[in-house]
N, C-alpha and C positions, 0 to 999 in steps of 0.2 A: 504494500500500500504506500503510495507516495504522499508527500505533504499536501494537505488541502483536500484529499480525496474524501475524507470523512465529512467535511463540511459540504462537499458536493452531494453526497448521499443524503445528508440531512435536508438540504435544499430540495432535492427531488422528492423526498418523502413529504416535505411540507406542501409542495405544489400538488402532489397527488392527493393528499388528504384534503386540501382546500377544494379541489375539483370534486372529490368524493362527497363533500358536504354540500356544495352549492349546485353542482350540475344536475343531479337526479331530480330535485324539485322543479328546476327550470324546465328540463325536458319533459317531465310528467305533465306540468301545466300547459306547455306548448302542445304536447300531444293531445291533451283533452280539448284544447281550443281548436286544433286542426280537425279532430274528429267531429266536434260539434258543428263546425262550418260545413264539412264534407257531407254530414248527414242532413244538411239543409235547414238546420235550426238557425234562427235569427241570432246574431251576435252584436249586441249594442255596445260598442267599445266605450262610448261616453258613460253608460251606466256602470260598466265594470270598473272604469277608472274612478268614477265618483265613489263607488262602493269601497274600493281599495283605499282611496285617499281619505275618506271621511269616517270609515269604520276600522279598517285593518291597521293603518298606521298609528292612529291614536291608541288603539288597543295594544299594539306592540309596545309603544312607548310606556303606557301606563303599567302594563304587567311587568315589563323589564325593570322599571324603576321601583315598583312595589316589592319585587323579589330581591333587589340588590341589597347587599349588606355594607355598602360603602358609606363612609361618614358623610352626612349632609354637607358639612363644610367643604369637603373635598369635591363633592358634586357641584357646589356653588363655584368653587375655584375653576373647575374644568369648564363649566358653562360660560363663565366670564372670559376664560382663555380662548374658548372656541369663538365667542362673539368678537373678541379682539382680532383673532386670526382671520375671520371672515371679513372684518372691516379692512384689515391690511391688504388682503387679497383683492378686495374690491377696488381699493385705491390704486394698487399696482396694476391690476388688469385694466382699469380705466385709462391710466397713463399709457400703457403699452398699446392698447387698441387705438387710442387717439393718435399716437405717433405712427402707427401702422396704417391709419386712415380707414380702419374697418368699421362696419356698422355696429354701433353699441347695442341696439335692440336685438341684433342677431347673435352676437358673440358674448356679451358681458354676463348674462345670466348663466349659460352653461359653463363658462370658465369659473365663475365664483362658486357655484353649487354643484359639486361633483356627486358621484354615486356613492354616498357614504352609507346607504341603507342596504341595498341588495348585495354589495360586495364587502363593505366595511364591517357590518355587523357579524356575519359568519366568520370573517377573518379575526376579528377581535375575540369572539367566543373561542375560536380554536387556539389562538395564540396566547391569550391571557386568562381564559377560563370564565366560568360563570360567576365566580365570587366577586370579581372586580372589573375585569376587562369589559364584559358586556355592559355593565352599568355605566361605565365611563363612555363607551362607544354610543350607547343610546342617548346620553346627554348631548354629545356632539351631533348625533343624528337629529335630535329634537331641535337644536339650535338651527341646523341646516334646513329642516323642514319648515320651521316658522319663517325663517328668512326667505326661503324659496317661494313659499305660498303667500307672502306679503310683498316684500321688496322685489322679489324675482318676477312675480306677476305684474307688478307695477312697471317694471323695466320693459318687459316684452309687450305690454299693452300700449305702450307709447305715452304713459302717464308722465314720463320724464322726457323733456326735450333736452337731450344731452348734447352739448356743443361739440 
């Protein structure tokens, strides 16, 4: 065994485990949706999206925060740090997009608010466990969700005339 080989094996095991955790539910739900449409049933994407965003996401946040055993002061610190990080990313992204001459309504929202839910939560659960990692990740996800569904929607709807 040469130097670094053990780290390479650990990395491969990590990647395979993450895929094992995240891929089956995604493919299962995609398969159900595909079969649903192929069988001729109506698929109202607006209803599914609204159901997921108004029921599933708040339920996930609520249950994860109720189950966490992390100190409330630490959760407050993480939420303030996440808010500060999102504010910093917003300012930096605004400046970069302005210098690049790109459309703010098109690019600013997706650059600011990444996929911290579908990818970040399973990774945090796997990497740091249920005791603390998931609780902290849910706090960051909650900050992102609130920002995305308030400030983010305001950005893309044209509420802000960004110079």
